[in-house]
VMD Tcl script that builds the backbone (N, CA, C; Angstrom):
set m [mol new atoms 495]
animate dup $m
set s [atomselect $m all]
$s set {name element resname resid chain x y z} {
  {N N MET 1 A 31.665 17.465 -18.819}
  {CA C MET 1 A 31.684 17.996 -17.482}
  {C C MET 1 A 31.369 16.879 -16.494}
  {N N LEU 2 A 32.017 16.948 -15.337}
  {CA C LEU 2 A 31.790 15.962 -14.293}
  {C C LEU 2 A 31.750 16.683 -12.955}
  {N N LYS 3 A 30.702 16.421 -12.182}
  {CA C LYS 3 A 30.587 16.982 -10.838}
  {C C LYS 3 A 30.786 15.853 -9.841}
  {N N GLU 4 A 31.764 16.029 -8.955}
  {CA C GLU 4 A 32.014 15.091 -7.859}
  {C C GLU 4 A 31.872 15.869 -6.567}
  {N N GLU 5 A 30.758 15.671 -5.875}
  {CA C GLU 5 A 30.445 16.408 -4.649}
  {C C GLU 5 A 30.527 17.909 -4.917}
  {N N ASP 6 A 31.513 18.619 -4.349}
  {CA C ASP 6 A 31.589 20.071 -4.557}
  {C C ASP 6 A 32.689 20.454 -5.549}
  {N N ARG 7 A 33.132 19.497 -6.362}
  {CA C ARG 7 A 34.170 19.771 -7.362}
  {C C ARG 7 A 33.614 19.545 -8.764}
  {N N MET 8 A 34.108 20.346 -9.707}
  {CA C MET 8 A 33.686 20.188 -11.093}
  {C C MET 8 A 34.922 20.055 -11.969}
  {N N TRP 9 A 34.842 19.139 -12.915}
  {CA C TRP 9 A 35.936 18.871 -13.841}
  {C C TRP 9 A 35.423 19.027 -15.270}
  {N N ILE 10 A 36.276 19.571 -16.146}
  {CA C ILE 10 A 35.931 19.648 -17.569}
  {C C ILE 10 A 37.124 19.171 -18.391}
  {N N TYR 11 A 36.815 18.678 -19.568}
  {CA C TYR 11 A 37.847 18.238 -20.502}
  {C C TYR 11 A 38.001 19.307 -21.571}
  {N N LEU 12 A 39.243 19.728 -21.811}
  {CA C LEU 12 A 39.542 20.705 -22.850}
  {C C LEU 12 A 40.218 19.985 -24.009}
  {N N PRO 13 A 39.483 19.711 -25.093}
  {CA C PRO 13 A 40.062 18.958 -26.205}
  {C C PRO 13 A 41.244 19.676 -26.861}
  {N N SER 14 A 41.237 21.011 -26.848}
  {CA C SER 14 A 42.327 21.753 -27.498}
  {C C SER 14 A 43.677 21.488 -26.841}
  {N N THR 15 A 43.666 21.200 -25.540}
  {CA C THR 15 A 44.912 20.914 -24.821}
  {C C THR 15 A 44.987 19.458 -24.367}
  {N N ASP 16 A 43.934 18.692 -24.616}
  {CA C ASP 16 A 43.824 17.307 -24.181}
  {C C ASP 16 A 44.075 17.182 -22.677}
  {N N ARG 17 A 43.489 18.128 -21.921}
  {CA C ARG 17 A 43.662 18.132 -20.464}
  {C C ARG 17 A 42.307 18.145 -19.773}
  {N N ILE 18 A 42.278 17.549 -18.593}
  {CA C ILE 18 A 41.118 17.619 -17.708}
  {C C ILE 18 A 41.490 18.583 -16.598}
  {N N ILE 19 A 40.673 19.626 -16.414}
  {CA C ILE 19 A 40.993 20.611 -15.376}
  {C C ILE 19 A 39.842 20.714 -14.383}
  {N N GLN 20 A 40.199 21.109 -13.164}
  {CA C GLN 20 A 39.192 21.329 -12.134}
  {C C GLN 20 A 38.766 22.787 -12.186}
  {N N ILE 21 A 37.471 23.013 -12.139}
  {CA C ILE 21 A 36.917 24.362 -12.074}
  {C C ILE 21 A 36.715 24.668 -10.597}
  {N N ALA 22 A 37.371 25.711 -10.106}
  {CA C ALA 22 A 37.285 26.037 -8.681}
  {C C ALA 22 A 37.407 27.544 -8.484}
  {N N GLY 23 A 37.070 27.989 -7.271}
  {CA C GLY 23 A 37.232 29.395 -6.897}
  {C C GLY 23 A 36.505 30.341 -7.824}
  {N N HIS 24 A 37.210 31.397 -8.250}
  {CA C HIS 24 A 36.591 32.425 -9.098}
  {C C HIS 24 A 36.161 31.882 -10.455}
  {N N MET 25 A 36.770 30.771 -10.894}
  {CA C MET 25 A 36.408 30.188 -12.189}
  {C C MET 25 A 34.960 29.699 -12.201}
  {N N LEU 26 A 34.409 29.378 -11.022}
  {CA C LEU 26 A 33.028 28.899 -10.947}
  {C C LEU 26 A 32.027 29.952 -11.398}
  {N N ARG 27 A 32.405 31.222 -11.301}
  {CA C ARG 27 A 31.492 32.303 -11.692}
  {C C ARG 27 A 31.545 32.602 -13.191}
  {N N GLN 28 A 32.467 31.960 -13.897}
  {CA C GLN 28 A 32.613 32.203 -15.328}
  {C C GLN 28 A 31.522 31.494 -16.124}
  {N N SER 29 A 31.317 32.008 -17.320}
  {CA C SER 29 A 30.327 31.466 -18.240}
  {C C SER 29 A 30.727 30.073 -18.719}
  {N N VAL 30 A 29.749 29.196 -18.843}
  {CA C VAL 30 A 29.972 27.865 -19.404}
  {C C VAL 30 A 29.916 27.980 -20.919}
  {N N MET 31 A 31.063 27.870 -21.566}
  {CA C MET 31 A 31.167 27.864 -23.027}
  {C C MET 31 A 30.436 29.030 -23.679}
  {N N GLY 32 A 30.539 30.219 -23.105}
  {CA C GLY 32 A 29.930 31.410 -23.684}
  {C C GLY 32 A 28.435 31.534 -23.459}
  {N N SER 33 A 27.864 30.679 -22.619}
  {CA C SER 33 A 26.423 30.719 -22.356}
  {C C SER 33 A 26.112 31.707 -21.234}
  {N N ASP 34 A 24.853 31.821 -20.887}
  {CA C ASP 34 A 24.424 32.679 -19.783}
  {C C ASP 34 A 24.439 31.937 -18.450}
  {N N LEU 35 A 24.852 30.689 -18.453}
  {CA C LEU 35 A 24.973 29.890 -17.231}
  {C C LEU 35 A 26.412 29.922 -16.741}
  {N N SER 36 A 26.584 29.941 -15.434}
  {CA C SER 36 A 27.925 29.837 -14.858}
  {C C SER 36 A 28.149 28.399 -14.397}
  {N N TYR 37 A 29.405 28.051 -14.191}
  {CA C TYR 37 A 29.712 26.730 -13.637}
  {C C TYR 37 A 29.067 26.583 -12.266}
  {N N GLU 38 A 29.038 27.674 -11.516}
  {CA C GLU 38 A 28.413 27.679 -10.192}
  {C C GLU 38 A 26.925 27.323 -10.293}
  {N N ASP 39 A 26.242 27.859 -11.316}
  {CA C ASP 39 A 24.830 27.521 -11.534}
  {C C ASP 39 A 24.665 26.014 -11.731}
  {N N MET 40 A 25.589 25.412 -12.453}
  {CA C MET 40 A 25.481 23.990 -12.767}
  {C C MET 40 A 25.825 23.101 -11.574}
  {N N MET 41 A 26.557 23.628 -10.601}
  {CA C MET 41 A 26.954 22.835 -9.435}
  {C C MET 41 A 25.960 22.929 -8.294}
  {N N GLU 42 A 24.966 23.764 -8.444}
  {CA C GLU 42 A 24.032 24.047 -7.360}
  {C C GLU 42 A 23.307 22.803 -6.849}
  {N N ASP 43 A 23.044 22.796 -5.553}
  {CA C ASP 43 A 22.273 21.732 -4.911}
  {C C ASP 43 A 20.855 21.782 -5.473}
  {N N PRO 44 A 20.370 20.682 -6.074}
  {CA C PRO 44 A 19.035 20.723 -6.670}
  {C C PRO 44 A 17.900 20.782 -5.646}
  {N N VAL 45 A 18.191 20.534 -4.378}
  {CA C VAL 45 A 17.160 20.576 -3.343}
  {C C VAL 45 A 17.176 21.976 -2.732}
  {N N LEU 46 A 16.339 22.856 -3.263}
  {CA C LEU 46 A 16.340 24.255 -2.831}
  {C C LEU 46 A 15.992 24.415 -1.359}
  {N N SER 47 A 15.228 23.489 -0.803}
  {CA C SER 47 A 14.859 23.599 0.614}
  {C C SER 47 A 16.073 23.443 1.531}
  {N N ASN 48 A 17.171 22.884 1.021}
  {CA C ASN 48 A 18.409 22.817 1.803}
  {C C ASN 48 A 19.060 24.189 1.932}
  {N N LEU 49 A 18.785 25.069 0.977}
  {CA C LEU 49 A 19.473 26.354 0.902}
  {C C LEU 49 A 18.597 27.554 1.224}
  {N N TYR 50 A 17.278 27.401 1.076}
  {CA C TYR 50 A 16.371 28.543 1.173}
  {C C TYR 50 A 15.159 28.229 2.047}
  {N N THR 51 A 14.577 29.295 2.604}
  {CA C THR 51 A 13.243 29.197 3.193}
  {C C THR 51 A 12.294 29.810 2.172}
  {N N ALA 52 A 11.110 29.234 2.042}
  {CA C ALA 52 A 10.188 29.666 0.988}
  {C C ALA 52 A 8.851 30.072 1.566}
  {N N GLN 53 A 8.224 31.032 0.886}
  {CA C GLN 53 A 6.849 31.393 1.217}
  {C C GLN 53 A 6.135 31.814 -0.061}
  {N N THR 54 A 4.844 31.507 -0.118}
  {CA C THR 54 A 4.021 31.941 -1.245}
  {C C THR 54 A 3.689 33.405 -1.023}
  {N N ILE 55 A 3.992 34.254 -2.025}
  {CA C ILE 55 A 3.737 35.687 -1.851}
  {C C ILE 55 A 2.515 36.179 -2.612}
  {N N THR 56 A 2.125 35.479 -3.674}
  {CA C THR 56 A 0.947 35.903 -4.434}
  {C C THR 56 A 0.572 34.813 -5.438}
  {N N ALA 57 A -0.548 35.030 -6.095}
  {CA C ALA 57 A -0.941 34.210 -7.245}
  {C C ALA 57 A -0.834 35.109 -8.468}
  {N N ASP 58 A -0.527 34.522 -9.608}
  {CA C ASP 58 A -0.314 35.301 -10.822}
  {C C ASP 58 A -0.669 34.406 -12.010}
  {N N THR 59 A -0.695 34.986 -13.194}
  {CA C THR 59 A -0.890 34.226 -14.422}
  {C C THR 59 A 0.317 34.467 -15.311}
  {N N LEU 60 A 0.889 33.398 -15.823}
  {CA C LEU 60 A 2.048 33.491 -16.705}
  {C C LEU 60 A 1.772 32.628 -17.927}
  {N N ARG 61 A 1.801 33.244 -19.099}
  {CA C ARG 61 A 1.500 32.552 -20.355}
  {C C ARG 61 A 0.202 31.745 -20.255}
  {N N ASP 62 A -0.836 32.414 -19.748}
  {CA C ASP 62 A -2.185 31.845 -19.609}
  {C C ASP 62 A -2.269 30.682 -18.620}
  {N N ARG 63 A -1.292 30.547 -17.750}
  {CA C ARG 63 A -1.296 29.483 -16.750}
  {C C ARG 63 A -1.381 30.098 -15.356}
  {N N PRO 64 A -2.355 29.690 -14.528}
  {CA C PRO 64 A -2.401 30.161 -13.139}
  {C C PRO 64 A -1.172 29.646 -12.380}
  {N N CYS 65 A -0.509 30.557 -11.684}
  {CA C CYS 65 A 0.730 30.216 -10.972}
  {C C CYS 65 A 0.698 30.719 -9.539}
  {N N TRP 66 A 1.438 30.029 -8.683}
  {CA C TRP 66 A 1.784 30.563 -7.380}
  {C C TRP 66 A 3.151 31.207 -7.542}
  {N N VAL 67 A 3.349 32.338 -6.898}
  {CA C VAL 67 A 4.662 32.975 -6.907}
  {C C VAL 67 A 5.271 32.767 -5.529}
  {N N LEU 68 A 6.406 32.099 -5.504}
  {CA C LEU 68 A 7.112 31.829 -4.257}
  {C C LEU 68 A 8.337 32.725 -4.158}
  {N N GLU 69 A 8.618 33.163 -2.946}
  {CA C GLU 69 A 9.847 33.908 -2.686}
  {C C GLU 69 A 10.725 33.033 -1.804}
  {N N LEU 70 A 11.935 32.807 -2.242}
  {CA C LEU 70 A 12.894 31.998 -1.496}
  {C C LEU 70 A 13.997 32.909 -0.979}
  {N N MET 71 A 14.269 32.825 0.316}
  {CA C MET 71 A 15.328 33.622 0.939}
  {C C MET 71 A 16.409 32.674 1.448}
  {N N ALA 72 A 17.666 33.040 1.208}
  {CA C ALA 72 A 18.802 32.193 1.580}
  {C C ALA 72 A 18.858 31.966 3.084}
  {N N LYS 73 A 19.226 30.758 3.459}
  {CA C LYS 73 A 19.392 30.420 4.872}
  {C C LYS 73 A 20.754 30.869 5.393}
  {N N THR 74 A 21.727 31.052 4.486}
  {CA C THR 74 A 23.071 31.481 4.877}
  {C C THR 74 A 23.518 32.639 3.998}
  {N N GLU 75 A 24.560 33.320 4.413}
  {CA C GLU 75 A 25.105 34.451 3.648}
  {C C GLU 75 A 25.949 33.970 2.465}
  {N N ASP 76 A 26.565 32.816 2.604}
  {CA C ASP 76 A 27.508 32.312 1.607}
  {C C ASP 76 A 26.772 31.554 0.503}
  {N N ILE 77 A 26.114 32.316 -0.371}
  {CA C ILE 77 A 25.297 31.705 -1.419}
  {C C ILE 77 A 25.293 32.626 -2.637}
  {N N SER 78 A 25.215 32.049 -3.808}
  {CA C SER 78 A 25.285 32.832 -5.047}
  {C C SER 78 A 24.101 33.774 -5.220}
  {N N TYR 79 A 22.904 33.297 -4.901}
  {CA C TYR 79 A 21.688 34.086 -5.092}
  {C C TYR 79 A 20.974 34.181 -3.758}
  {N N TYR 80 A 20.910 35.387 -3.226}
  {CA C TYR 80 A 20.350 35.591 -1.896}
  {C C TYR 80 A 18.828 35.418 -1.886}
  {N N LYS 81 A 18.196 35.819 -2.998}
  {CA C LYS 81 A 16.738 35.702 -3.103}
  {C C LYS 81 A 16.380 35.147 -4.472}
  {N N ARG 82 A 15.294 34.367 -4.487}
  {CA C ARG 82 A 14.769 33.837 -5.740}
  {C C ARG 82 A 13.258 33.991 -5.741}
  {N N LYS 83 A 12.716 34.213 -6.932}
  {CA C LYS 83 A 11.260 34.199 -7.111}
  {C C LYS 83 A 10.949 33.123 -8.139}
  {N N LEU 84 A 9.975 32.279 -7.802}
  {CA C LEU 84 A 9.579 31.183 -8.681}
  {C C LEU 84 A 8.103 31.292 -9.019}
  {N N TRP 85 A 7.762 31.119 -10.292}
  {CA C TRP 85 A 6.375 31.031 -10.741}
  {C C TRP 85 A 6.110 29.550 -10.990}
  {N N ILE 86 A 5.215 28.966 -10.202}
  {CA C ILE 86 A 4.947 27.531 -10.287}
  {C C ILE 86 A 3.535 27.312 -10.813}
  {N N ASP 87 A 3.440 26.592 -11.919}
  {CA C ASP 87 A 2.152 26.261 -12.526}
  {C C ASP 87 A 1.322 25.497 -11.492}
  {N N GLN 88 A 0.130 26.020 -11.179}
  {CA C GLN 88 A -0.686 25.454 -10.102}
  {C C GLN 88 A -1.191 24.043 -10.391}
  {N N SER 89 A -1.487 23.723 -11.623}
  {CA C SER 89 A -2.027 22.387 -11.906}
  {C C SER 89 A -0.943 21.395 -12.326}
  {N N ARG 90 A 0.091 21.867 -13.009}
  {CA C ARG 90 A 1.130 20.948 -13.482}
  {C C ARG 90 A 2.305 20.821 -12.511}
  {N N MET 91 A 2.361 21.712 -11.511}
  {CA C MET 91 A 3.413 21.676 -10.486}
  {C C MET 91 A 4.821 21.679 -11.093}
  {N N ILE 92 A 5.050 22.624 -12.003}
  {CA C ILE 92 A 6.359 22.780 -12.632}
  {C C ILE 92 A 6.706 24.263 -12.630}
  {N N VAL 93 A 7.973 24.567 -12.413}
  {CA C VAL 93 A 8.428 25.960 -12.427}
  {C C VAL 93 A 8.384 26.465 -13.866}
  {N N LEU 94 A 7.732 27.623 -14.079}
  {CA C LEU 94 A 7.651 28.227 -15.407}
  {C C LEU 94 A 8.580 29.429 -15.557}
  {N N ARG 95 A 8.958 30.020 -14.422}
  {CA C ARG 95 A 9.840 31.193 -14.461}
  {C C ARG 95 A 10.595 31.272 -13.143}
  {N N GLU 96 A 11.823 31.774 -13.228}
  {CA C GLU 96 A 12.609 32.017 -12.019}
  {C C GLU 96 A 13.414 33.292 -12.201}
  {N N GLU 97 A 13.480 34.076 -11.135}
  {CA C GLU 97 A 14.341 35.254 -11.086}
  {C C GLU 97 A 15.301 35.065 -9.923}
  {N N ARG 98 A 16.588 35.365 -10.152}
  {CA C ARG 98 A 17.616 35.203 -9.119}
  {C C ARG 98 A 18.218 36.565 -8.806}
  {N N PHE 99 A 18.313 36.871 -7.512}
  {CA C PHE 99 A 18.722 38.195 -7.061}
  {C C PHE 99 A 19.972 38.144 -6.189}
  {N N ALA 100 A 20.742 39.232 -6.227}
  {CA C ALA 100 A 21.878 39.420 -5.326}
  {C C ALA 100 A 21.355 39.857 -3.962}
  {N N LYS 101 A 22.225 39.853 -2.966}
  {CA C LYS 101 A 21.833 40.244 -1.614}
  {C C LYS 101 A 21.266 41.659 -1.580}
  {N N GLY 102 A 21.813 42.555 -2.392}
  {CA C GLY 102 A 21.345 43.939 -2.434}
  {C C GLY 102 A 20.033 44.130 -3.177}
  {N N GLY 103 A 19.494 43.065 -3.762}
  {CA C GLY 103 A 18.215 43.153 -4.455}
  {C C GLY 103 A 18.317 43.263 -5.962}
  {N N THR 104 A 19.526 43.315 -6.512}
  {CA C THR 104 A 19.707 43.422 -7.957}
  {C C THR 104 A 19.340 42.108 -8.641}
  {N N LEU 105 A 18.494 42.202 -9.672}
  {CA C LEU 105 A 18.149 41.028 -10.465}
  {C C LEU 105 A 19.377 40.616 -11.271}
  {N N LEU 106 A 19.804 39.364 -11.127}
  {CA C LEU 106 A 20.996 38.871 -11.809}
  {C C LEU 106 A 20.664 37.976 -13.000}
  {N N LYS 107 A 19.758 37.027 -12.794}
  {CA C LYS 107 A 19.455 36.060 -13.854}
  {C C LYS 107 A 17.969 35.746 -13.898}
  {N N GLU 108 A 17.514 35.436 -15.106}
  {CA C GLU 108 A 16.122 35.027 -15.333}
  {C C GLU 108 A 16.128 33.688 -16.067}
  {N N THR 109 A 15.172 32.857 -15.730}
  {CA C THR 109 A 14.981 31.583 -16.415}
  {C C THR 109 A 13.508 31.480 -16.782}
  {N N ASP 110 A 13.228 31.212 -18.047}
  {CA C ASP 110 A 11.851 31.031 -18.505}
  {C C ASP 110 A 11.706 29.666 -19.160}
  {N N VAL 111 A 10.744 28.888 -18.678}
  {CA C VAL 111 A 10.408 27.607 -19.296}
  {C C VAL 111 A 9.364 27.916 -20.363}
  {N N LEU 112 A 9.768 27.794 -21.618}
  {CA C LEU 112 A 8.918 28.208 -22.735}
  {C C LEU 112 A 7.969 27.113 -23.201}
  {N N SER 113 A 8.354 25.857 -23.005}
  {CA C SER 113 A 7.454 24.751 -23.337}
  {C C SER 113 A 7.769 23.569 -22.426}
  {N N VAL 114 A 6.754 22.716 -22.244}
  {CA C VAL 114 A 6.864 21.567 -21.340}
  {C C VAL 114 A 6.301 20.323 -22.026}
  {N N PHE 115 A 6.597 19.160 -21.466}
  {CA C PHE 115 A 6.039 17.902 -21.965}
  {C C PHE 115 A 5.850 16.955 -20.784}
  {N N THR 116 A 5.053 15.911 -21.004}
  {CA C THR 116 A 4.843 14.922 -19.942}
  {C C THR 116 A 5.530 13.613 -20.314}
  {N N LEU 117 A 5.985 12.952 -19.276}
  {CA C LEU 117 A 6.565 11.625 -19.413}
  {C C LEU 117 A 6.254 10.887 -18.121}
  {N N GLU 118 A 5.613 9.745 -18.244}
  {CA C GLU 118 A 5.228 8.939 -17.083}
  {C C GLU 118 A 4.497 9.785 -16.029}
  {N N ASN 119 A 3.505 10.535 -16.485}
  {CA C ASN 119 A 2.624 11.336 -15.618}
  {C C ASN 119 A 3.328 12.453 -14.855}
  {N N ARG 120 A 4.434 12.928 -15.382}
  {CA C ARG 120 A 5.141 14.036 -14.739}
  {C C ARG 120 A 5.535 15.060 -15.800}
  {N N TRP 121 A 5.483 16.342 -15.428}
  {CA C TRP 121 A 5.817 17.424 -16.348}
  {C C TRP 121 A 7.308 17.742 -16.284}
  {N N TYR 122 A 7.891 18.004 -17.461}
  {CA C TYR 122 A 9.309 18.356 -17.583}
  {C C TYR 122 A 9.444 19.561 -18.512}
  {N N PRO 123 A 10.473 20.380 -18.306}
  {CA C PRO 123 A 10.713 21.474 -19.248}
  {C C PRO 123 A 11.226 20.922 -20.577}
  {N N LYS 124 A 10.749 21.473 -21.665}
  {CA C LYS 124 A 11.234 21.085 -22.995}
  {C C LYS 124 A 12.175 22.143 -23.543}
  {N N GLU 125 A 11.761 23.409 -23.429}
  {CA C GLU 125 A 12.592 24.517 -23.905}
  {C C GLU 125 A 12.714 25.546 -22.788}
  {N N VAL 126 A 13.963 25.874 -22.448}
  {CA C VAL 126 A 14.244 26.800 -21.356}
  {C C VAL 126 A 15.153 27.903 -21.879}
  {N N LEU 127 A 14.848 29.138 -21.498}
  {CA C LEU 127 A 15.681 30.281 -21.867}
  {C C LEU 127 A 16.307 30.848 -20.600}
  {N N TYR 128 A 17.641 30.820 -20.538}
  {CA C TYR 128 A 18.395 31.404 -19.426}
  {C C TYR 128 A 18.915 32.752 -19.886}
  {N N ARG 129 A 18.854 33.747 -18.982}
  {CA C ARG 129 A 19.354 35.072 -19.360}
  {C C ARG 129 A 20.105 35.699 -18.201}
  {N N ASP 130 A 21.340 36.126 -18.486}
  {CA C ASP 130 A 22.143 36.895 -17.543}
  {C C ASP 130 A 21.735 38.349 -17.726}
  {N N VAL 131 A 20.949 38.871 -16.798}
  {CA C VAL 131 A 20.356 40.204 -16.930}
  {C C VAL 131 A 21.425 41.296 -16.949}
  {N N LEU 132 A 22.542 41.074 -16.263}
  {CA C LEU 132 A 23.597 42.083 -16.197}
  {C C LEU 132 A 24.379 42.197 -17.498}
  {N N ASN 133 A 24.323 41.186 -18.341}
  {CA C ASN 133 A 25.012 41.206 -19.626}
  {C C ASN 133 A 24.065 41.783 -20.677}
  {N N GLN 134 A 24.212 43.062 -20.960}
  {CA C GLN 134 A 23.286 43.749 -21.868}
  {C C GLN 134 A 23.373 43.234 -23.298}
  {N N ASN 135 A 24.467 42.583 -23.658}
  {CA C ASN 135 A 24.616 42.046 -25.012}
  {C C ASN 135 A 23.989 40.661 -25.164}
  {N N SER 136 A 23.564 40.086 -24.055}
  {CA C SER 136 A 23.044 38.724 -24.087}
  {C C SER 136 A 21.621 38.666 -24.629}
  {N N LYS 137 A 21.413 37.716 -25.515}
  {CA C LYS 137 A 20.057 37.416 -25.989}
  {C C LYS 137 A 19.530 36.177 -25.275}
  {N N GLY 138 A 20.352 35.633 -24.374}
  {CA C GLY 138 A 19.958 34.457 -23.615}
  {C C GLY 138 A 20.552 33.188 -24.184}
  {N N THR 139 A 20.430 32.132 -23.418}
  {CA C THR 139 A 20.901 30.811 -23.815}
  {C C THR 139 A 19.709 29.867 -23.777}
  {N N ARG 140 A 19.434 29.241 -24.911}
  {CA C ARG 140 A 18.317 28.312 -25.034}
  {C C ARG 140 A 18.796 26.890 -24.774}
  {N N PHE 141 A 18.033 26.190 -23.962}
  {CA C PHE 141 A 18.314 24.795 -23.624}
  {C C PHE 141 A 17.092 24.007 -24.066}
  {N N ILE 142 A 17.283 23.046 -24.964}
  {CA C ILE 142 A 16.155 22.286 -25.505}
  {C C ILE 142 A 16.373 20.795 -25.243}
  {N N ILE 143 A 15.387 20.166 -24.626}
  {CA C ILE 143 A 15.421 18.722 -24.395}
  {C C ILE 143 A 14.674 18.071 -25.552}
  {N N GLU 144 A 15.396 17.322 -26.360}
  {CA C GLU 144 A 14.787 16.666 -27.513}
  {C C GLU 144 A 14.237 15.293 -27.165}
  {N N SER 145 A 14.869 14.613 -26.219}
  {CA C SER 145 A 14.358 13.317 -25.769}
  {C C SER 145 A 14.820 13.090 -24.336}
  {N N LEU 146 A 14.072 12.259 -23.632}
  {CA C LEU 146 A 14.378 11.969 -22.237}
  {C C LEU 146 A 13.991 10.528 -21.942}
  {N N GLU 147 A 14.900 9.808 -21.320}
  {CA C GLU 147 A 14.629 8.446 -20.874}
  {C C GLU 147 A 14.812 8.413 -19.370}
  {N N LEU 148 A 13.906 7.734 -18.686}
  {CA C LEU 148 A 13.980 7.612 -17.237}
  {C C LEU 148 A 14.440 6.213 -16.845}
  {N N ASN 149 A 15.038 6.123 -15.665}
  {CA C ASN 149 A 15.453 4.839 -15.085}
  {C C ASN 149 A 16.378 4.041 -15.995}
  {N N VAL 150 A 17.306 4.734 -16.628}
  {CA C VAL 150 A 18.278 4.082 -17.500}
  {C C VAL 150 A 19.476 3.652 -16.658}
  {N N ASP 151 A 19.929 2.431 -16.849}
  {CA C ASP 151 A 21.132 1.969 -16.152}
  {C C ASP 151 A 22.357 2.564 -16.841}
  {N N ILE 152 A 23.107 3.363 -16.105}
  {CA C ILE 152 A 24.317 3.987 -16.636}
  {C C ILE 152 A 25.497 3.385 -15.880}
  {N N PRO 153 A 26.476 2.857 -16.594}
  {CA C PRO 153 A 27.610 2.242 -15.906}
  {C C PRO 153 A 28.405 3.270 -15.092}
  {N N GLU 154 A 28.924 2.830 -13.963}
  {CA C GLU 154 A 29.666 3.715 -13.052}
  {C C GLU 154 A 30.850 4.400 -13.731}
  {N N TRP 155 A 31.503 3.739 -14.688}
  {CA C TRP 155 A 32.686 4.323 -15.318}
  {C C TRP 155 A 32.362 5.620 -16.057}
  {N N ARG 156 A 31.093 5.840 -16.429}
  {CA C ARG 156 A 30.719 7.082 -17.123}
  {C C ARG 156 A 30.896 8.301 -16.225}
  {N N PHE 157 A 30.917 8.085 -14.908}
  {CA C PHE 157 A 31.025 9.179 -13.950}
  {C C PHE 157 A 32.439 9.273 -13.389}
  {N N THR 158 A 33.429 9.186 -14.277}
  {CA C THR 158 A 34.833 9.307 -13.887}
  {C C THR 158 A 35.510 10.356 -14.757}
  {N N LYS 159 A 36.633 10.871 -14.268}
  {CA C LYS 159 A 37.396 11.851 -15.054}
  {C C LYS 159 A 37.902 11.225 -16.352}
  {N N ALA 160 A 38.287 9.965 -16.302}
  {CA C ALA 160 A 38.781 9.293 -17.506}
  {C C ALA 160 A 37.712 9.261 -18.600}
  {N N ALA 161 A 36.460 9.149 -18.212}
  {CA C ALA 161 A 35.365 9.090 -19.193}
  {C C ALA 161 A 35.156 10.423 -19.900}
  {N N LEU 162 A 35.618 11.519 -19.315}
  {CA C LEU 162 A 35.457 12.824 -19.965}
  {C C LEU 162 A 36.149 12.849 -21.326}
  {N N ARG 163 A 37.296 12.205 -21.434}
  {CA C ARG 163 A 38.041 12.180 -22.701}
  {C C ARG 163 A 37.307 11.380 -23.776}
  {N N ARG 164 A 36.523 10.408 -23.364}
  {CA C ARG 164 A 35.835 9.521 -24.313}
  {C C ARG 164 A 34.550 10.125 -24.861}
  {N N SER 165 A 34.015 11.133 -24.207}
  {CA C SER 165 A 32.697 11.677 -24.581}
  {C C SER 165 A 32.711 12.399 -25.894}
}
mol reanalyze $m
mol bondsrecalc $m
mol representation Tube
mol addrep $m
């Protein structure tokens, strides 16, 4: 997969083609997972898209958390409201709920384990769940290793490189 600004490209080995994911295709599942292509293209800076306020304190998996409510700044957004449980001492999101404009819970994300690297906390095991899909048991994402500040050659971020991966 390759993201270039607001465009996403994938390589399909069965047809040996690189295709652009656009329009309604962005809402489709990524390889049968509970994540959509739209989820993967999202701006990682939530403050660009949402206004946030702390609504309460809570405990999640024996960790004191702040619960934040994020409301969309514009109408044209996949998730109108989000709730985040943020570990108060480690400053990492442990849970997220994503809602439609009408208030329907659409997706849940749970960070099941974390690790530290260079004095910062990172998720190790994450469970994504599409709440509307009653057959879903969720999609597990596990980080087995992580390296920071690695020099990656520019050619890796091209459509041509998708075929080589």
